[in-house]
C-alpha positions in Angstrom: 127.7 132.1 55.4 130.2 131.6 58.3 129.3 135.1 59.5 125.6 134.2 59.6 126.4 131.0 61.5 128.5 132.9 64.0 125.6 135.3 64.7 123.1 132.5 65.0 125.2 130.4 67.3 124.4 132.4 70.5 120.7 132.3 69.7 120.8 128.6 69.2 122.7 128.0 72.4 120.2 130.2 74.3 117.2 128.3 72.7 118.8 125.0 73.8 119.3 126.2 77.4 115.7 127.4 77.5 114.5 124.0 76.3 116.5 122.2 79.1 115.4 124.6 81.8 112.6 123.4 84.1 109.1 124.8 83.6 108.5 127.8 85.9 106.7 126.9 89.1 103.1 128.2 89.5 103.0 131.4 91.4 102.4 131.0 95.1 99.7 133.1 96.8 100.6 135.1 99.8 98.8 132.6 102.0 100.7 129.7 100.5 104.1 131.5 100.9 103.3 132.2 104.6 102.3 128.5 105.2 105.5 127.3 103.5 107.7 129.6 105.6 106.0 128.3 108.8 106.1 124.7 107.6 109.8 124.8 106.9 110.3 125.3 110.6 108.5 122.1 111.2 110.3 120.2 108.4 107.9 117.3 108.0 104.4 115.8 108.4 102.9 112.3 108.9 100.0 111.2 106.8 97.8 108.3 107.8 96.2 107.3 104.5 93.3 104.8 103.9 93.3 105.6 100.2 95.4 104.6 97.2 98.3 102.2 97.7 101.7 102.7 99.3 103.5 103.4 96.0 101.0 106.1 95.0 101.0 107.6 98.5 104.8 107.7 98.4 104.6 109.4 95.0 102.3 112.0 96.4 104.7 112.7 99.3 107.7 112.9 96.9 105.9 115.4 94.7 105.0 117.5 97.7 108.6 117.5 98.9 109.8 118.5 95.4 107.4 121.4 95.3 108.3 122.5 98.8 112.0 121.8 99.4 112.9 121.2 103.0 109.7 119.3 103.8 109.1 115.6 103.9 106.0 113.4 104.1 105.9 110.2 106.1 103.0 108.4 104.3 101.6 105.4 106.2 99.1 103.5 104.1 96.7 101.0 105.7 93.0 100.2 105.4 90.9 103.1 106.5 89.6 101.1 109.6 93.2 100.3 110.7 94.3 103.9 110.2 91.3 105.1 112.2 91.9 102.7 115.1 95.6 103.7 115.1 94.6 107.4 115.2 92.2 106.7 118.1 95.0 104.9 120.0 97.3 107.9 119.4 94.7 110.3 120.7 94.0 108.2 123.8 97.8 108.1 124.5 97.9 111.9 124.2 100.5 111.8 121.3 99.1 112.8 117.9 101.4 111.1 115.4 99.2 111.7 112.3 99.1 115.3 111.1 96.7 114.5 108.2 94.2 111.7 108.3 92.5 110.4 105.1 89.8 107.8 105.1 87.3 106.1 102.7 84.7 106.2 105.5 83.2 109.6 106.0 81.6 108.5 109.3 85.2 108.5 110.8 85.3 112.3 110.1 81.8 112.8 111.5 82.9 111.1 114.7 86.2 113.1 115.0 84.5 116.4 114.3 81.8 115.6 116.9 84.5 115.0 119.5 86.2 118.3 118.6 89.3 116.4 117.4 89.8 118.1 114.0 91.3 121.5 113.0 88.9 123.7 111.0 90.8 124.6 107.8 89.4 125.3 104.3 92.2 125.1 101.7 92.3 127.9 99.1 92.5 125.3 96.4 89.2 123.7 97.4 87.5 126.2 95.1 89.2 124.6 92.2 87.7 121.1 92.9 85.0 119.8 90.7 81.8 121.4 91.8 80.3 118.2 93.1 83.2 117.8 95.6 83.2 121.2 97.2 82.0 121.8 100.7 81.5 118.1 101.6 81.6 119.3 105.2 79.7 122.6 105.5 81.6 123.3 108.7 85.0 123.2 106.9 86.7 120.5 108.9 87.3 117.9 106.2 87.7 117.9 102.4 87.6 115.4 99.6 91.0 113.8 98.7 89.8 110.8 96.6 86.6 109.4 95.1 85.6 105.8 94.7 83.3 105.3 91.7 81.1 102.4 90.7 80.3 101.9 87.0 79.4 99.1 84.7 82.4 97.1 83.5 82.5 94.4 80.8 84.9 92.0 79.0 85.1 93.3 75.4 86.0 89.8 74.1 82.8 88.4 75.5 80.4 91.3 75.1 80.2 93.8 72.3 79.7 97.5 73.0 76.1 97.6 71.7 75.0 94.8 74.0 77.0 96.0 77.1 74.9 97.3 80.1 74.3 101.0 79.9 72.5 101.5 83.2 72.0 99.7 86.5 68.7 97.9 85.6 70.4 96.5 82.5 72.5 94.2 84.8 69.3 92.4 85.9 68.6 91.2 82.3 68.2 87.4 82.2 70.8 87.3 79.4 73.5 87.8 82.1 72.7 84.6 83.9 76.0 83.0 84.9 77.8 86.1 83.5 77.7 88.7 86.3 80.1 89.2 89.3 80.3 91.7 92.1 81.7 92.2 95.7 79.9 92.1 99.0 78.9 95.0 101.3 79.9 92.8 104.2 83.5 93.2 103.1 83.7 96.3 100.8 82.7 99.7 101.9 82.3 100.9 98.3 80.0 97.9 97.5 78.1 98.8 100.6 77.4 102.4 99.5 76.5 101.1 96.0 74.0 98.6 97.6 72.4 101.3 99.6 72.1 103.5 96.5 70.6 100.6 94.5 68.0 99.7 97.1 67.0 103.4 97.5 66.5 103.7 93.8 65.1 100.3 92.8 64.0 98.5 96.0 65.4 95.2 97.2 63.7 93.5 94.3 66.8 94.7 92.3 69.0 92.3 94.3 66.4 89.5 94.1 66.6 89.8 90.3 70.4 89.7 90.5 70.4 86.7 92.7 68.4 84.7 90.1 71.2 85.2 87.7 73.6 83.0 89.7 76.1 85.8 90.3 79.7 85.2 91.3 80.2 87.1 94.6 83.6 88.0 95.9 84.6 90.3 98.8 86.4 93.4 97.4 84.8 95.4 94.6 88.0 94.6 92.6 87.5 90.8 92.8 85.2 91.2 89.8 88.1 92.6 87.8 90.0 89.3 88.2 87.1 87.1 87.1 86.3 89.4 84.1 89.9 89.3 83.0 89.9 85.5 83.1 86.7 85.4 81.1 85.0 83.4 83.9 82.3 86.2 84.0 81.7 89.0 81.5 79.9 92.0 83.3 80.1 93.6 86.7 79.5 96.7 88.7 83.1 97.8 89.4 85.7 100.5 90.1 86.6 102.2 86.8 90.1 103.1 88.0 90.9 99.4 88.5 89.4 98.6 85.1 91.4 101.3 83.3 94.6 100.1 85.0 93.9 96.6 84.0 93.1 97.6 80.4 96.4 99.5 80.3 98.1 96.2 81.0 96.4 94.6 78.0 93.3 93.1 79.5 90.0 93.3 77.5 88.0 95.5 79.9 85.8 98.5 79.1 83.7 100.9 81.2 80.2 102.3 80.7 79.1 105.2 83.0 75.5 104.4 83.9 73.0 106.8 82.4 71.1 107.2 85.6 74.2 108.0 87.6 77.7 106.8 88.4 77.9 105.9 92.1 80.4 108.2 93.8 81.7 107.8 97.3 84.0 110.6 98.5 87.0 110.0 100.7 87.9 113.0 103.0 91.1 114.3 104.6 91.5 116.4 107.7 94.1 117.9 110.1 94.1 116.3 113.5 93.9 118.7 116.5 97.1 118.6 118.5 99.2 117.6 115.4 103.0 118.3 115.8 103.2 119.9 112.3 100.1 122.0 111.8 101.4 124.4 109.2 102.9 121.6 107.1 99.5 119.8 107.5 97.7 122.9 106.1 100.1 123.1 103.2 99.5 119.4 102.5 95.8 120.0 102.5 96.4 122.7 99.9 98.4 120.2 97.8 95.7 117.5 98.0 93.2 119.9 96.6 95.6 121.4 94.1 96.3 120.4 90.4 99.6 118.6 91.0 97.9 115.9 93.2 95.1 115.4 90.7 97.7 114.9 87.9 99.2 112.1 90.0 95.8 110.6 90.4 95.1 110.7 86.7 98.6 109.3 85.9 97.7 106.3 88.0 94.3 105.9 86.4 92.4 107.3 89.4 89.7 110.0 89.1 91.2 113.5 89.2 89.3 115.8 91.6 89.6 118.9 89.4 88.0 119.7 86.0 91.2 121.5 84.9 93.1 118.2 85.0 92.2 115.7 82.2 91.0 112.3 83.3 92.8 109.1 82.2 92.3 108.0 78.6 88.8 106.6 78.1 87.5 108.1 81.4 85.2 111.0 82.0 85.7 114.0 84.2 83.4 114.4 87.2 81.6 117.3 85.4 81.0 115.1 82.4 79.3 112.3 84.2 75.9 112.1 86.0 76.8 111.4 89.6 74.8 109.4 92.1 75.6 110.0 95.8 74.3 108.8 99.1 74.1 111.0 102.2 76.3 110.0 105.1 73.2 109.9 107.4 71.5 107.4 105.0 74.6 105.2 104.8 74.9 105.1 108.6 71.1 104.3 109.0 70.6 101.9 106.1 73.9 100.0 105.6 73.5 97.7 108.6 70.1 96.6 107.4 71.4 96.2 103.8 74.1 93.9 105.1 71.6 91.7 106.8 69.3 91.5 103.7 72.4 90.7 101.7 73.2 87.7 103.8 69.6 86.5 103.6 69.6 86.9 99.8 73.1 85.9 98.7 74.2 83.9 101.7 77.4 85.9 102.4 
């Protein structure tokens, strides 16, 4: 028996060491290796981000630095409009501080591309994005790094699953009088895109019907989450990521993906022409379109951008949901008119 144990001991020790060893890194392509070698000479990059929050942006930067030792990310999180104005000031001053710029407003990218201020770069990893997110810019200057979604959200303590709204017209049912909440397109870009989509599909009569239900209107799309949690209202069009985060903290929220289409508003990233760290920026664009970044999104209840990364518990992948989008040209043309109609209808 002792002889058997002596022979087994080395094998047990080896098994233990293998268990403690880190998982092998994914093999790098030749292109990625070349970028990494060049990026190490630069050592860092700066990211102006209009998406997520500072904590998640920092987490993304730390994961990038862990994958590529010797590189650091200076993540500066503000609203998209503030980030864009800061970028324009940098460009005017002739000193590009932001290597990678991310915004929730695609028109920012259209402006920068039109002024020849972006670097054309198509990440290898973009082909792994969910099909609906590929080639957002046919010219290859900017690529999706986050998606804002709008779904139907409800308070499970006040509404049972069978009665909960399943599609956008369901929200106009008179039974939701004094029970519905939503944000305003005059304050929230995501609500603005949703409002354009709803008018295009159902006409302004859709909002006239909602107005008759005495809705509680906030500013941000997430204001509705607060009032649903309190029980002050019970249903709302809202951001599913915020609802899932809130539910994880014990709040009674649930999400239905509308049968006619979940509103999706993509947020792009691009490399700024004249950036001080162009190779690090290209490597970061590979990271933002790769699986590690989507795993960070899913961990924080955001929508992963790739179908090979499972979504948060209770959520659907992009390939599983019917997606409703609005073209940039339509948003730019119609949103100002929608904002005016909104003020006339809802008074804010």
